[in-house]
Structures are given as structure tokens and as C-alpha cells.
LUMKE-730293 format. One record per residue: residue number from 1; x, y, z of N, C-alpha, C in turn. Coordinates in steps of 0.1 Angstrom, whole numbers. Example, Ala and Ser with C-alpha at 12.3 -4.5 7.8 and 13.67 -1.06 7.14 Angstrom:
! LUMKE-730293
num  n.px  n.py  n.pz  ca.px  ca.py  ca.pz  c.px  c.py  c.pz
1  132  -57  78  123  -45  78  132  -33  78
2  128  -22  71  137  -11  71  129  0  79
END
This chain:
! LUMKE-730293
num  n.px  n.py  n.pz  ca.px  ca.py  ca.pz  c.px  c.py  c.pz
1  278  247  173  275  234  169  260  232  166
2  257  227  155  243  225  151  236  213  159
3  224  215  163  216  204  169  207  199  159
4  209  187  154  200  181  144  187  177  150
5  176  176  142  164  172  147  164  157  152
6  173  149  146  176  136  151  190  132  147
7  198  126  156  211  122  153  213  107  157
8  214  98  147  215  84  150  229  79  154
9  239  88  153  253  84  155  256  80  170
10  250  86  180  253  81  194  250  67  196
11  239  62  190  235  48  191  245  39  184
12  250  44  173  260  36  165  273  35  173
13  277  46  178  290  46  186  289  37  198
14  277  38  205  275  30  217  276  15  214
15  271  11  203  270  -4  199  279  -8  189
16  289  0  186  298  -3  174  304  -17  174
17  310  -22  185  316  -35  185  306  -46  181
18  294  -45  187  283  -55  184  278  -54  170
19  277  -41  165  272  -39  151  283  -45  142
20  295  -42  144  306  -47  136  306  -62  135
21  304  -68  147  304  -83  148  293  -89  140
22  281  -82  141  269  -87  133  272  -86  118
23  278  -74  114  281  -72  100  290  -83  95
24  301  -86  102  310  -96  98  304  -110  97
25  295  -113  107  288  -126  107  280  -128  95
26  272  -117  91  264  -119  79  272  -119  66
27  283  -111  65  291  -111  53  297  -124  51
28  301  -131  61  308  -144  60  298  -156  59
29  285  -153  61  275  -164  61  271  -168  47
30  272  -159  37  267  -161  24  252  -161  23
31  245  -158  33  230  -157  33  226  -142  35
32  222  -136  25  220  -121  25  205  -117  24
33  196  -125  21  182  -122  20  174  -133  27
34  165  -128  37  158  -138  45  168  -147  52
35  166  -159  54  175  -168  61  175  -167  76
36  185  -173  82  184  -175  97  185  -162  105
37  191  -152  99  192  -139  107  178  -132  107
38  171  -133  96  157  -127  95  148  -135  104
39  149  -149  103  140  -157  111  143  -154  126
40  155  -153  130  158  -150  144  152  -136  148
41  154  -126  140  149  -113  143  134  -113  144
42  127  -121  135  112  -122  135  108  -128  148
43  115  -138  153  111  -145  165  113  -136  177
44  124  -128  177  127  -119  188  117  -107  189
45  113  -102  177  103  -91  177  90  -97  181
46  86  -108  176  73  -114  180  73  -116  196
47  84  -121  201  84  -122  216  84  -109  223
48  91  -99  218  91  -86  224  77  -79  223
49  70  -81  212  57  -75  211  46  -83  218
50  48  -96  220  38  -104  226  28  -108  215
51  33  -112  203  24  -115  192  28  -128  186
52  19  -135  179  22  -148  174  32  -148  162
53  30  -138  153  38  -138  141  44  -124  138
54  56  -124  133  63  -112  129  69  -115  115
55  66  -107  105  70  -110  91  78  -98  86
56  91  -100  84  100  -90  79  98  -87  65
57  97  -74  61  95  -70  47  105  -59  44
58  104  -53  32  114  -44  27  113  -30  32
59  101  -26  37  100  -12  41  87  -11  49
60  85  0  56  72  3  63  61  4  53
61  63  10  42  53  11  31  48  -2  27
62  58  -11  24  55  -25  20  47  -32  31
63  51  -29  43  43  -36  54  29  -32  54
64  26  -19  51  12  -15  50  5  -21  38
65  11  -21  26  5  -27  14  2  -41  16
66  12  -49  20  11  -63  21  1  -67  32
67  1  -60  43  -8  -62  54  -23  -60  49
68  -25  -49  42  -38  -46  37  -43  -58  28
69  -35  -62  19  -38  -73  10  -41  -86  18
70  -32  -89  28  -34  -101  36  -47  -100  44
71  -52  -88  47  -64  -87  54  -76  -87  45
72  -74  -88  32  -84  -90  22  -89  -76  16
73  -82  -66  18  -86  -53  13  -81  -52  -2
74  -90  -47  -10  -87  -46  -24  -95  -36  -32
75  -96  -37  -45  -103  -28  -54  -118  -28  -49
76  -123  -15  -49  -137  -13  -46  -139  -11  -31
77  -130  -14  -22  -131  -12  -8  -128  2  -4
78  -132  6  8  -128  18  14  -121  15  28
79  -111  23  31  -104  22  43  -104  36  50
80  -109  36  62  -109  49  70  -96  51  76
81  -91  63  75  -78  66  81  -77  81  83
82  -66  85  89  -63  99  92  -57  107  80
83  -60  120  79  -53  128  69  -40  134  74
84  -37  132  87  -25  139  92  -15  128  96
85  -7  124  85  3  114  86  11  115  74
86  22  106  73  30  105  61  22  99  50
87  25  103  38  17  99  26  16  84  25
88  26  77  29  26  62  27  13  56  33
89  7  61  43  -4  55  49  -16  54  39
90  -19  66  33  -29  66  23  -25  60  10
91  -12  62  6  -7  56  -6  -8  41  -6
92  -6  34  5  -8  20  6  -22  16  3
93  -31  23  8  -45  20  5  -48  21  -9
94  -43  32  -16  -46  34  -30  -39  23  -38
95  -27  19  -34  -19  9  -41  -26  -4  -42
96  -34  -8  -32  -41  -21  -33  -54  -19  -40
97  -57  -7  -45  -69  -5  -53  -81  0  -45
98  -79  2  -32  -90  7  -23  -90  22  -23
99  -99  28  -16  -100  43  -15  -99  47  -1
100  -89  56  2  -88  61  16  -100  71  19
101  -105  69  30  -116  78  35  -110  85  47
102  -108  99  46  -102  106  56  -111  111  67
103  -108  109  79  -115  114  91  -106  123  99
104  -112  134  103  -104  144  110  -98  139  123
105  -88  147  128  -81  143  140  -86  150  153
106  -82  144  164  -84  150  177  -72  160  179
107  -76  173  181  -65  183  181  -55  182  193
108  -59  174  203  -50  172  215  -40  162  212
109  -43  152  204  -34  140  202  -28  140  188
110  -34  147  179  -31  146  164  -35  133  158
111  -40  124  165  -45  111  160  -59  112  155
112  -63  102  148  -77  101  143  -87  102  154
113  -98  109  152  -108  111  162  -118  100  161
114  -119  91  171  -128  79  170  -143  84  169
115  -146  95  175  -160  99  175  -165  102  161
116  -156  105  151  -160  108  138  -160  96  128
117  -155  85  133  -154  73  124  -168  68  120
118  -177  66  129  -190  59  125  -197  66  113
119  -197  79  113  -204  86  102  -197  85  89
120  -184  80  89  -177  78  76  -178  64  71
121  -185  55  78  -187  41  74  -198  40  63
122  -195  32  53  -204  30  42  -204  15  39
123  -213  10  31  -213  -4  27  -200  -9  21
124  -192  0  16  -179  -4  10  -168  -4  20
125  -170  1  32  -159  2  42  -154  -12  46
126  -141  -15  45  -135  -28  48  -127  -28  60
127  -120  -16  63  -111  -16  74  -109  -1  79
128  -103  -1  91  -99  12  97  -84  11  99
129  -77  22  95  -62  22  96  -58  34  105
130  -58  32  118  -53  43  127  -38  44  126
131  -33  56  128  -18  58  129  -15  63  143
132  -4  57  149  1  61  162  11  72  160
133  6  84  157  15  95  152  24  100  163
134  36  103  159  47  108  168  50  99  180
135  45  86  179  48  77  190  37  76  200
136  26  84  198  15  83  208  4  74  203
137  1  64  210  -10  54  206  -23  61  203
138  -30  57  193  -43  62  190  -53  56  200
139  -65  62  201  -75  56  211  -80  43  206
140  -74  32  209  -77  20  202  -90  13  208
141  -94  15  220  -106  9  225  -118  13  217
142  -121  25  215  -133  29  207  -131  25  193
143  -119  25  187  -117  21  173  -120  7  172
144  -115  -2  181  -118  -16  180  -132  -19  182
145  -139  -12  191  -153  -15  193  -161  -11  180
146  -158  0  174  -165  4  162  -162  -7  151
147  -150  -12  150  -147  -22  140  -154  -35  143
148  -155  -39  155  -162  -51  159  -177  -50  155
149  -183  -39  158  -197  -37  156  -201  -36  142
150  -191  -33  133  -194  -32  119  -187  -42  110
151  -180  -52  117  -174  -62  109  -162  -58  101
152  -154  -48  106  -143  -42  99  -129  -48  104
153  -120  -48  96  -106  -51  99  -99  -38  105
154  -89  -40  113  -81  -29  119  -66  -32  116
155  -60  -23  109  -46  -24  107  -39  -11  113
156  -30  -14  123  -24  -3  130  -11  2  122
157  -10  14  119  3  20  114  12  24  125
158  22  16  128  31  17  139  44  23  135
159  45  29  123  58  33  118  66  42  128
160  59  50  136  65  59  145  64  55  159
161  60  42  162  56  39  175  62  25  180
162  73  21  175  78  8  180  81  9  195
163  74  0  202  76  -1  217  66  7  224
164  57  15  218  47  22  224  36  12  230
165  30  16  241  19  8  247  6  15  249
166  -4  8  247  -18  13  250  -24  4  260
167  -26  10  272  -32  3  284  -24  -10  286
168  -11  -9  286  -2  -20  289  1  -30  278
169  -5  -28  266  -2  -37  255  5  -30  244
170  15  -36  237  23  -30  227  14  -27  215
171  16  -15  209  8  -12  197  13  -22  186
172  4  -24  176  7  -34  166  1  -48  169
173  -3  -49  181  -9  -62  186  -24  -61  189
174  -29  -49  188  -43  -46  193  -53  -49  182
175  -50  -46  169  -59  -49  158  -57  -62  152
176  -61  -63  139  -58  -76  132  -44  -77  127
177  -37  -66  126  -23  -66  122  -17  -52  125
178  -4  -52  126  3  -39  128  15  -38  118
179  17  -26  113  28  -24  103  38  -15  109
180  51  -19  108  62  -12  114  72  -8  103
181  79  3  106  90  7  98  103  7  106
182  114  4  99  128  5  105  136  15  97
183  130  25  91  137  36  85  147  41  96
184  159  46  92  169  49  101  166  59  112
185  156  68  110  153  77  121  143  72  131
186  137  60  129  127  55  138  133  51  152
187  124  49  161  128  45  175  136  32  174
188  133  23  166  141  11  163  145  13  148
189  156  20  146  160  23  132  171  14  127
190  170  11  114  180  3  108  190  11  101
191  197  5  91  207  12  83  204  12  68
192  191  14  66  185  14  53  170  12  55
193  163  8  44  149  5  46  147  -8  52
194  135  -10  58  131  -22  64  117  -21  70
195  110  -31  71  97  -31  77  92  -44  83
196  81  -44  89  76  -57  96  61  -56  98
197  55  -68  96  41  -70  99  39  -79  111
198  31  -75  120  28  -83  132  14  -87  132
199  11  -99  136  -3  -104  136  -4  -116  145
200  -16  -118  150  -19  -131  157  -26  -141  149
201  -29  -137  136  -37  -145  127  -27  -154  119
202  -29  -167  120  -21  -176  111  -24  -174  97
203  -36  -171  93  -40  -169  79  -34  -156  74
204  -34  -145  81  -29  -133  77  -13  -134  75
205  -7  -141  85  7  -143  84  11  -151  72
206  4  -162  70  8  -170  58  6  -163  45
207  -4  -155  44  -6  -147  32  4  -136  30
208  8  -130  41  18  -120  41  32  -125  37
209  35  -137  42  48  -143  38  48  -147  23
210  36  -151  18  35  -155  4  37  -142  -4
211  30  -131  -1  30  -119  -9  44  -113  -9
212  51  -114  2  64  -107  2  74  -114  -7
213  71  -127  -11  80  -135  -20  73  -138  -33
214  69  -127  -40  63  -128  -53  51  -137  -54
215  44  -138  -43  31  -145  -42  33  -160  -42
216  44  -165  -37  47  -179  -37  50  -184  -23
217  44  -196  -20  48  -203  -8  60  -212  -11
218  60  -218  -23  71  -225  -29  77  -218  -40
219  90  -218  -41  97  -210  -52  93  -216  -65
220  90  -207  -74  85  -210  -88  71  -215  -89
221  63  -215  -78  49  -219  -78  41  -208  -73
222  39  -197  -81  33  -185  -77  18  -186  -77
223  12  -182  -66  -2  -183  -65  -9  -170  -66
224  -2  -159  -65  -8  -146  -66  3  -136  -71
225  -1  -125  -76  9  -114  -80  13  -107  -67
226  25  -109  -63  30  -104  -50  41  -93  -52
227  51  -94  -44  61  -83  -43  74  -90  -40
228  85  -83  -44  98  -86  -40  101  -78  -28
229  97  -83  -16  98  -74  -4  103  -83  8
230  115  -88  6  121  -96  16  131  -88  24
231  131  -89  37  140  -82  46  154  -87  44
232  164  -78  43  178  -82  41  183  -88  54
233  191  -98  53  197  -104  65  206  -94  72
234  213  -85  65  221  -76  72  213  -66  81
235  202  -61  75  194  -53  83  188  -60  96
236  184  -72  94  179  -80  105  190  -82  116
237  202  -85  112  213  -87  121  216  -75  129
238  216  -63  122  219  -51  129  208  -46  138
239  196  -49  134  184  -46  142  183  -55  155
240  188  -67  153  189  -76  165  198  -70  176
241  208  -63  172  217  -57  182  210  -46  189
242  202  -38  182  195  -26  188  182  -30  196
243  175  -41  192  163  -44  198  163  -45  213
244  173  -51  220  172  -52  234  174  -38  241
245  178  -28  234  179  -15  240  168  -6  238
246  158  -10  230  147  0  226  139  5  237
247  136  -4  247  128  1  258  135  12  266
248  148  10  268  156  20  276  157  33  268
249  158  32  254  159  44  246  145  51  246
250  134  43  246  121  50  246  119  57  259
251  123  51  270  122  57  283  131  70  284
252  142  70  277  151  82  277  144  93  269
253  137  89  258  129  98  250  118  105  259
254  111  97  267  101  103  276  107  112  286
255  119  109  291  126  118  300  130  131  293
256  134  130  281  137  142  273  125  151  271
257  114  144  268  101  151  266  96  158  279
258  98  151  290  94  157  303  103  169  306
259  116  168  303  125  180  306  121  191  296
260  118  188  284  113  199  275  101  206  281
261  91  198  286  79  204  291  83  214  303
262  92  210  311  96  218  322  103  231  317
263  112  230  307  119  241  302  111  251  294
264  100  246  287  93  254  278  79  259  284
265  76  254  296  62  257  301  59  272  303
266  70  280  304  67  294  307  69  303  294
267  71  297  283  72  304  270  58  306  264
268  54  319  263  41  321  257  41  318  242
269  29  313  237  28  310  223  31  296  219
270  34  287  229  36  273  227  26  265  233
271  21  254  226  13  244  231  21  231  231
272  23  226  243  32  214  245  24  201  246
273  31  190  241  25  177  242  24  172  256
274  15  163  259  14  156  272  24  144  272
275  30  142  283  39  131  285  31  120  292
276  27  110  284  20  98  290  28  86  290
277  25  76  298  34  64  300  36  56  287
278  26  55  278  28  47  266  34  54  254
279  36  67  255  41  75  244  56  73  243
280  61  70  231  75  68  229  82  80  222
281  75  90  219  81  103  214  91  101  203
282  86  95  192  93  95  180  96  109  176
283  87  118  179  89  132  177  83  139  190
284  90  151  193  85  160  203  79  172  195
285  66  173  194  60  182  185  51  192  193
286  54  205  191  47  216  197  38  222  187
287  29  230  192  21  239  183  25  253  185
288  26  261  174  29  275  175  19  282  167
289  7  286  172  -3  292  164  1  305  158
290  0  306  145  1  319  138  16  322  135
291  26  316  141  40  321  139  49  309  137
292  44  298  133  53  286  132  65  288  123
293  62  293  111  72  294  100  83  304  104
294  79  315  110  89  325  115  98  319  126
295  92  312  135  99  305  146  109  295  140
296  104  287  131  113  277  125  125  283  118
297  123  294  111  134  301  104  144  307  115
298  139  312  126  147  318  136  156  307  143
299  150  295  145  157  284  151  168  279  141
300  165  278  129  174  273  119  186  283  118
301  184  296  120  195  305  119  204  304  131
302  199  297  142  208  295  154  213  281  155
303  211  273  144  216  260  143  208  249  150
304  195  252  152  186  243  158  177  236  147
305  179  223  145  172  216  135  157  213  139
306  148  215  130  134  213  133  128  207  120
307  116  201  122  109  196  110  94  199  112
308  87  200  101  72  201  101  67  188  96
309  61  181  105  54  168  102  39  170  105
310  31  174  95  33  174  81  27  187  76
311  34  194  66  30  207  61  17  207  53
312  13  196  47  1  195  39  -7  182  44
313  -19  184  49  -27  172  52  -30  164  39
314  -32  151  40  -32  143  28  -44  146  19
315  -55  151  24  -67  154  16  -64  167  8
316  -54  174  11  -50  186  3  -39  184  -7
317  -33  172  -7  -23  169  -17  -29  168  -31
318  -22  170  -41  -28  170  -55  -34  156  -58
319  -29  145  -53  -34  132  -56  -48  130  -50
320  -51  136  -39  -64  135  -33  -72  147  -33
321  -68  158  -39  -75  171  -38  -89  170  -45
322  -91  160  -54  -104  159  -60  -115  155  -51
323  -111  151  -39  -121  147  -29  -128  160  -23
324  -121  171  -24  -127  184  -20  -132  183  -5
325  -124  178  4  -127  177  18  -123  189  26
326  -131  191  36  -127  201  46  -126  194  60
327  -113  194  64  -110  187  77  -102  197  86
328  -110  206  93  -103  218  98  -93  215  109
329  -94  204  117  -84  202  127  -71  198  121
330  -71  189  111  -59  185  104  -53  197  97
331  -61  205  90  -56  217  83  -49  227  93
332  -55  229  104  -50  238  114  -36  232  119
333  -36  219  122  -24  213  128  -13  215  118
334  -15  213  105  -5  214  95  2  228  94
335  -6  238  99  -1  252  99  6  256  112
336  5  247  123  10  251  136  21  241  141
337  22  229  137  31  219  143  45  222  140
338  54  220  150  68  220  147  75  210  156
339  83  201  150  90  190  158  104  195  161
340  107  195  174  120  199  179  130  188  180
341  143  190  181  152  180  183  148  169  193
342  149  157  190  145  146  199  154  134  197
343  157  127  207  165  115  207  169  111  221
344  172  98  223  176  94  237  189  100  242
345  197  104  233  210  110  238  210  125  239
346  199  131  237  199  146  238  202  150  252
347  212  159  254  216  162  268  211  175  272
348  213  178  285  208  190  292  213  203  285
349  225  203  281  231  215  274  223  218  262
350  221  208  253  214  211  241  199  214  243
351  193  208  253  179  211  256  178  226  260
352  188  231  268  188  245  272  190  254  260
353  198  250  251  200  258  239  187  259  231
354  180  248  230  167  249  223  157  258  230
355  157  257  243  148  266  251  151  281  249
356  164  284  249  168  298  248  165  303  234
357  167  294  224  164  298  210  149  300  208
358  141  292  214  127  293  213  122  306  220
359  127  308  232  124  320  239  127  333  231
360  139  333  226  143  345  218  135  347  206
361  132  335  199  124  336  187  110  342  189
362  103  336  199  90  340  202  89  354  208
363  99  358  216  99  371  222  102  382  211
364  109  378  201  113  388  190  102  389  180
365  92  381  180  82  382  169  70  390  174
END
């Protein structure tokens, strides 16, 4: 039996009667875009996060783009961010006409290194965009202090970190806004694309709502060039079923990570992640210096699914290669990281299979 890197079906089976009821409710409502289901979901997410506004949009990428514009970021501006993340983080910056400025990562956390941010600030810097990679919150206190001292906005990329906490507060509520994704593999995953912007700012929320609906507050009275980025009612209804379970699922992920650390601690050649209280382990990612690709192939041969997040740091992609940057920690991470199977339903038998496969792969190399 193959062990996938993530399997969404146990959650679906567990909640099938409620999901089916939600599906039928929406199908019979005649309201399929925005409407009461989306409004109810936004209210429930805002309450869960402890934030004033939650604005549902079409995807996590749109959440980043619209949040950046709502924060006033545009052509000629610079946004400081990490090079070790999914392309959408930097793509969103470029799409609003700004320039991503990449700052190297902390090798322990894989998140942006706050100590390196001040030297990257220029007169054109408008915002900092930290990513809570793999579900581990970035070091927000120093990031927020740097932003305050330089008059910068902070947009949190929470695509992999729904429910994660930093010093007791939910990520996405610490900066000026937070952007979330409900891609099916996420900790709170939908059944298609979906995203959300969280903010305590009335002004940012109003502008985000306008931009998601073609730049209009009133239909046919367009004030700006916006987007068709309205969350589907069906996605909202299905996510409402999942939302009350997300904390329990995140705790189960932490338990899986703790068990991994126990099982893998004696295997030479592995660097394991730390299990911290606020980490929600969207991914359980190890380092395998020098032998990552061979180990991945050996695991694949034994039916163990893995992924490399991410094989190329953003500054090395063709679209940004002209920057000619050297960011050694991100470059090294891209050669060493391997994400193992992870999910709240991963059981002891499968964890043991992963351990034995890893042991055999590293012993045989």
C-alpha cells in the first residue's frame, strides 16, 4: 500500500454526512457566489482568528494580490520577502507592479531571517511579506518592530499555517493583514481553490471587498480596476463543516510530528524539525545533507510519497534570475529538504513504515 505525502480522504469520510448536507443546502439555495454562506463563513473565520474582518476570495494567490493592493502597494514599490516559498508569494508582489526583494532564511526555521531585513530596506520599500512556512510562524516580533520603525506595512503569508499561533495569537492577525489559502492540501483545505484575507483595518477590508468584485462597492459603479475573485458559496459551506475541527487536526499533526521525531532520532544523516506549540505542521520537513535525491528515489520505490518544497529558491527561477543574488541558506535548503507523509490521520503503522524505509535508504547509501 502506497503512503501518499498527504491524503485528504479520511477527513472527507469522517465528515461525509455533514458535507453532503452542506452541498445539498447550497445546491437548493440558488445562491452560488458570495451570499449568506460566504458571509457566515467569513464571520466564523473572523471569530476563530480573533480578527475584525475576514474577506473570502478565489484563491490564496488572489488573497496576496488583493491584500497587497489594499495595503497600498503598487508600481515602483519594493516588498521584502523570503526566497524559500511557493512562487505565488513573489508572483503576487510582481503582479501589483512592485519588486520582490529577497532576504535569506534562518536555516533552523526555513523562515525569513529578521536580522537581515534592515539592510534590505531602501527608500522604495513599502512592505514586508513574511511566510509562515510549513506551518511554523515566522519570528514576528522583530519583523513588526522593524516595520514600525521604518513605517512599513506587514502582510503575512499564512497559506500553510491556518490555525498556527505566535505567542498565543493566531497568525494572520499580527501584521496589517494576513492571506490564507484553502487549496485542498492545506490544514483547512477546501474542494477546489479558495482564499481569504484577514485584517483589523476597516479601510483595508473595504478596499479588499471592492477589489474582489471588479473594483466596485456597488454593482456597475466601478471605482478601480479589480478582479473577479469571489469565493464560491459551495466552498464556503464545505469549509464551514471543517472549520470547527481544525484545531483538533492541527494538534493531531503535532502529535504525528512528535512521533516522527522519536522514531527518526537515531537515524544518521537526518536533521529533524523542532516541535513547538504554535507549529501546525502543514509539512513535516527534514534535511538530508548531500543525499536527498537518492533517499527520495529509494522511498518512492517503496511506496512512500514525499515532496521537495522547494527545489529552486525564487531568486534562482528564470523570472528573477536577472537579480543575480546569492542567498546561501535558501540555496542549501533547496538541495536538502524533503517533506515526509503528513496528516492528522497518519497512523502508527504507516509512521513505522516510513521510519524503516528511511533507515534502509540512508544505510544503503
